[in-house]
N, C-alpha and C positions, 0 to 999 in steps of 0.2 A: 426475266428476274426481278424481283421486288426490289425496291429502294433501298430497304434497310438492310438488305444482303450485301448489296454494291458497298454501301457504307462501311459495313463491319468488315470487308475484305479488303478494303481500302486502308482502313485504319489498322488492321493487323499487318499488312505488307508494311505500311510505315513505321510501325512499331519494330519489325523484323531489321528494315533497313538502319533505324536509328539505334538499335541494340548493336549490331555488327559494327557502325560507325564509332559508336562510343567505346567498344572494348579495342578496336585497333588505334584509336586516338589514344586511349589510357596507355597501351602498350608502347607506343612511340614516345610518348611525352615523359615517361617515367623508366629509370633505370631499375628500380625494385618493382616486383610484381606483388599483386594481390596475395594475401594469405592462401595456402593451398585449400582444396575443397573438392567434391565430389564432381563428376561430369553435369553439364547443364544442357537444356534444351533452349534454343533461342527464343526471346520473348518469355515463355513459359519458365526458364529457370528451373528451380529446384521447387517449384510450387506445388506440382502433383507430387513429388515424392513427400512434402512436407505434409499433403493432405491425405496421404495414405495412414498417418498416425491417426488412430482412431481416439486416442487422450493424451493428455499431457504426459503420462508417465511413459507412453510409448515415444511420444517425440523426443522426451529427455533421452532415453535409451537410445535412440538413433543418433543423436547429438554426441553422445558419449562415444559410441562406436566411431563416429567420423574424426573425434577428437583422438581415440586411439589410434587411429590408421594416419592421420594428417598432422597431429601434434595440438599444442595448448591453444593456436589461434587458427580458426579456418574460417572459409568464405561459402555463403550459400547465395544463389541469386534468387530474388522475389521480383519477377518483372525484369525492369531495367536496373533495378537498384541492387548493389552487393549488400549484403547482411554478414557481417563479421561477429564470429561468436568467440569470447574469450573466456576460458576456463581456468586460467592459472593466475594464482593470488599474486605472484611477484609482478607479472603482466600487467593487473589491474592496478596495482600500487604505481608502477611505473608510469601507467597513462594517467589515473584520474588523481593521484596526489603529487607525483614528480611533475609531470607535464598536465596540471589540472585545468589551466586556463584554454589549452587548445581543445583538450577533451570535454567541455563542459557545454559545448553546443547541444543542441536537439535536430533530429532529421526533420525535413519538410513534412508539415503536418498531413494526416492522413483525411481523407475526405470525411470519416466519421467523426474525427476529432479536431476540426478546424477552429472551434470555438476557443476564445481567450481563455487561458487558465496558466497557473505557474509552472506545472510540471512539464508541460511540452512547449513553453516559451523559448524562442531563440535566446543564446545567451548575449545578452546586451541590455539597453536601459529601461525595457519595459519588464523584463525579468527581474532586473533589480528593484525597481520600484515596488513590484507587486511582491515579491519576497521580503524586502525590507519592511514593507508595511506589515507583512503577516508576523514577522519574526519579533518586531519592536513593538507592535500593538497588541497581540494577543498571545504569543508563545514567549514572551519576554517572563523571567522566573516571577516577578512581582505581580503581573496579570495572571499567571498559571494559579498562583497562590490566591488569587482573589476569587477564583471560581471553586475554592474548597466547598463552599455550601452546596454548590450543583452537583458536585461528586457524591457528596453526603447523600443528598436527595435521591440520586439515582441508586445508588447503594441500597438504599432503604426500599425502593420499588424492587430491585432485583432479590434481595432477601426476601420480601414479603411473597415473591411469585414462587421462589423456591419453597417456603414453608407452606405455602397453599397447596402446592404439589406431593410435599411429605405426608400432610395430613389426608389426602386422597389416598395413599398408598402406592400409588403409580410411581415408575421411575421417572427421574427428570432428564428431558431432553434438553440440554444445557444450550445449544447454539442459537436458538431463536430468541431465549431470553438475554444472552449476551449481546446479541445484535440489537434488539430493542433497547437495552439500557444505555448502550453506546449511543445508539441514535439519538435517544431523548438527550443525553449530556451534550452532544455537538449540536444538537438543534438549538438548545439554550445558550451555548457558546455563540454560535452564528446568528442567532436573530435576538437574543436578549431576554426572551419571555418564556416563562414554563407555558406552553400552549396546553389546550387541552387534549386528553389521549385520543381521541376521535381524529382530531387534526393532525397530531404527529403520525398515527398510522397511515393517514390519507399520503401525507409526505413520504413515508417509510415505504409504503407501497409502489408509489410511482418511481421513487428513485430506485428500489430494488428491481422492478420491472425492466428499468433501463440497464441497470448494470448486468443482471443475468441474460440479457438478450444481446448485449454488445457484441459477443462473438459471431452471432447470427449475421451481423452486418460487415464481417471483416472481408467477405468476398467483393465487396462494393470498393475496398481500397485497392485491388488489383486490378488495373488498366481501368480507372473509373469511368473514362468516356464511352468504355465498351460496356462495362457491367451495369451502369446505370441504366442503359437501354434493354439490356436482356434481364435485368432484375428490377423492373420497374417497379413492381408491387413491394418488393422487399424495401426498396429506397424511400417509396411512400410510407411505409410503415415506420421505417426508421425516423422520418420528419414529423410522423404523428406523435411518436413517443417523446421526442425532443419538445413539441409543443405542450403536450401534457406535463412535462416538468416545469416549463415556463407558467403555465395556467395556475400551477399551484404554488410556486415561489414567488412570483412578481406581487400578488397581492401581501404577501408577508415583507417583501422590501418596500412596498408604499407604506403599508402601515407603521414599519419601524421608522421610514424617513419622517413620516407626520410626528411620530413620539419623540424623536431627537430635535425636530423643529420646536416642539412645544416646549422641551425641557430647557432648550437653549435660549427661548426667546427672553428678552430682557425685562420685558414688563411682568413674567410669571415668577411666582416665589415657590419654594419647594411645596407650601401648603395647597396651592394651585393645580400642581400636576397630578396626574391620576396614575404616574408609575414611578416608582423610585428608580431613575436611570442608571443602568449598568452598562459599560462599553462592552458592544458585541463586534463580532467579525464585520457584519455587514454596515456596522455605523462608520467602520474606517474606510469603507470603499466609497462612499458618498462624495467625499471631497478630492479624491485621487484624480489627478489629470494625467492623460497619456502622454508621455515626454515628448514623442514626435509630432502627434496631431493635435496636442495642446487642447483637450477637450475632456469633459466628465465622461466617466464609464456609464453607456447605456445600460437600462434595465436587465436585458438579455445578457450582457456582459457579465453583470452582478450575479446572474443566475448561474452562470458556468463556473465562476469562482466559489459562489457558495456551495453548488454541486460537488465541487472538488475538494471543499474543505469537509463537507460531511462524509464523502465516499473515502477519502484518506484517513480519516480518523475512526471511521465505523468498522469497516469490514476487516481491516487489517488488526487491528486491535481486538475485535471479537474472535477472529480467528486464531489469533495467539493464544487467547484465553482458553479456547476450547482444547489446544493442543496441549498446553500447560496442564489443565485439568485431567485430561485424558491419562497424560504421563502420571499425574499423582495417583489416579485411580488404579493404574496399572502396577505401580510400584507402591505398594503401601509402606515400605520402610522407610523411603523418601517422604511420603505424607507425614509420617510420623516424625521423623527428624525436623521437617518444617514446622510441625504443630509445636514440637518442644522448645523450639526457638522462639516462636511468638509468644508461648507462655512465659519464658524467661523475660521477655522485654515488658509483657504486658503486667508482670510482676502480681499485686495483689487485686487486680481489677478482674471481675467475673465477665463471663462470656457473653453477658446482656450489653457489655459496652463495645463501641466500634474500636476497631484497631485506626488509630490516628494515622494520617500521613507522615508525621515527625516521627511516630512509632516504626513504620514500615521501613523508612531510610536506616534504621539502627540493625536491621536483619541480613547479615551478608548472606546466609543460605538462601533466603528468600531470592536475593537479586541472582545468586547462582542458579537456582531453578529455573529463573526466567530466561537468563541467557542461554543455558543448555538447551531450553527449548525453543529459542530463536535461531540456534545454530543448528539443531536437529529438524526442527520443522519451521523454516523460514515461511512467512504467510505467502511471499511472493519470491518464486525461484529465479525469477529475473528482474533486475531493476528496469525502471524506464529508460528505453533505448537512449543511448548517447549518439553524437556526432561530433565531429572535429571542425575547428573554426577554418582550418587550412589543411592541406595535403601533408602527411607526415609519415614516418617510418618507426613502425614499433616491431621489436623483435626481427628485423632485418626486412618486414614486409610492408608494402605501401598500405596505408589507410587514408583513403581518398575522400575529400570533401563531402561526396554525394552518398557515401557508405552509412549504414545502421549499424551501431555498435551494440552487442548484447553481452553482457556480463552476466554469467552462470552463478548465480548466488549461492544456491544449494550444493553444487559442485565444491564452491571454495569452503564452505562449511564443513564438508564430509571428507577434506583432504587427509589421508592417513599420515602424509608427511607433517602436518600440523597438528594433528589430533591422535590421540592412542585409542583404539576401538572406536572410530568416527560415528558408527552407526548404533552405538550403544547411547543410552540416556543415563549420565553420570555427571550431576551437577558439581561433585566435589573436584572436578578437573578446573573449576574457576577459583578455588580456595587455594589458599598456600599459608606458608607458617603453621603448619600443623592443622590446618582446616579451620584457623581462626578466623580467615577472612580478612586479614589485616593487608594482605597483598591484593585484594579485589581492584585497588586503584591502578594496579600495573597492567589490567587489561583494558586495552583502548578499543572501544567499540566502533571508534569513528574512524579506525584505519590510518591513523598519522604517522604512527611508528613502522607498522606493517600491517598488512590485512591478514587475519585469521578466518574472520568472518564478515558479512556486509549486509545483514539483514535490513538496514536502513540507507544502504548505498553508503558511498564515501566520497571526500572530495568537494567541490564546491556546489556539487547537486545533491548532497546528502540529504535525507529527509529533514525538513525544518522541525517535524514534530517530533524528534528522537527523544526529546527530554520528558516531553509531555505524555508520549507513548509509554515510558519506562515506568513513569508515576502512576499512570492508570494500571498497569499490570499489576505493579506491586501493590497498590492500595486495595484492589480488588480480589487478587490472589489472598493475601493475609486476611483478608475479612471472610472469605469462603470457607478457609482452612480453619480459622479461629471459631466460626460458628457452626460447621458441620464436619462430621467425619464421611468420607466420600468412598463409596464401596462400589464395585462392579455387580451389574445385575446377575442374579444366580444363573450359572449355566452359560454365562456369556463372557466370553474373554474380550478385552480391548482391542479392537483392531484398528491399527495405525496406518492403513492403507490411505493413498492419496487419491484426490481428483481436482481438476482444475475449474473454479467458478470464477468470480472476479479475483479471487486469492486462490492459494491452494489449501484447500479445506479437507477433513476427514471425510473417506468416501462412505464411512458408516457413521454418521454423526453422534458423538458421544451421548449415551443414556447410563444414568448411574441412579443408586439408592443414595440418599442421605440420610443422616441422623444427627440431630441437634448435640451439639457438646454439652456435657453437664456444666453447671456452674462451678467455678473453682472454688 
């Protein structure tokens, strides 16, 4: 028998013993039991059962059937670790709002996600440092406002692409344009310069290759000591893709460091510098010191933080934009109602002028359309997994410290107890006082009073980019409707089926005919 077979068998036997020991220990230690769930196979748990789901829709269907059978909080086993799924809004509020500190941790990082970033950092000093830096330096309202010129630049790029396609007579495939526009905007906010188109494309290609292939490497997270040996080629491919990201972003980080040093040199004047210095995200990382190690960030660590910044703001926003526009193409009456509101706010201005950010803020129906799309088609059907800082009881069930907690975002937004006709697209549900929008403020998307939907998460781990994302959606949707009338391609209905990529996107990407609006 070959040595590697003996090693593999030994590891598997050790895993079985460890699994049984942990289960017995957990049962004896706690009076409360884990949330109920289907039967499991030792070591493997429910992994094979989950793998039988051929797509995200089928997986969620299976999870719904489990919740129907066992209740709003259930347990599945992924190897040795229990994965707890919560589909109830009140339980989510109890956990993430009322007991926010305890439920604010993250699970032990996966093999494919051990790099330093904000979203997966444990709840503690490092996470506080990184998140505070992001929110105070880049996502502060005054800083967001300072990037208005960047949004205007990107909007012109996007409109130019659509006008060019309109002149060709071909339908517009919107997603790739949305992704590129958002990526251009986030690259500028991240690195501070308007890079050449070819350079942006190179960054985008490497970044998208990594994101779209990440699911292929999930098998490496299951018993890593074993799967790394069995899937050696896949592990090597994963490392190669990560190196490509480093190779593309580290030169940008180095160049930005040089620009920052040049601009801050006391011997230099504004006339001496070649660049008008505008603070970027990477600039804020140069002087950070890790609290426990008392050192500055390495270039590779800055790469992961910059990658997180780009991916978090690009795919989620571009996906949300596509869902919004798909529903406006499908529902022409809603599109016309929105256009009427825009005309009222814009007054005597012609369609040649842009809808400004301050104008978009005056449009309650626009915000209602966006909120309804986020409720009906959240870009992420699950928030980033949570963990607890200590063993805790929720709904009479044990939530152990080593468990992974998954909150089912889409299910909460589709709850018929909170929403009438939840599967219908009805923006008016967010308006009150006869549809004037004066009661819009009564809806709390952050979930502080109660959770009715949570596309950005809630509590201490709520997405720090919520305000920026809403601004981007309002600004771009308003201008796209102000500039063009959007209609379905002849003979093709708008199909709203879903599939999972990095986010939950349209299975059949939106294509539409656009016609420029006549000047008022």
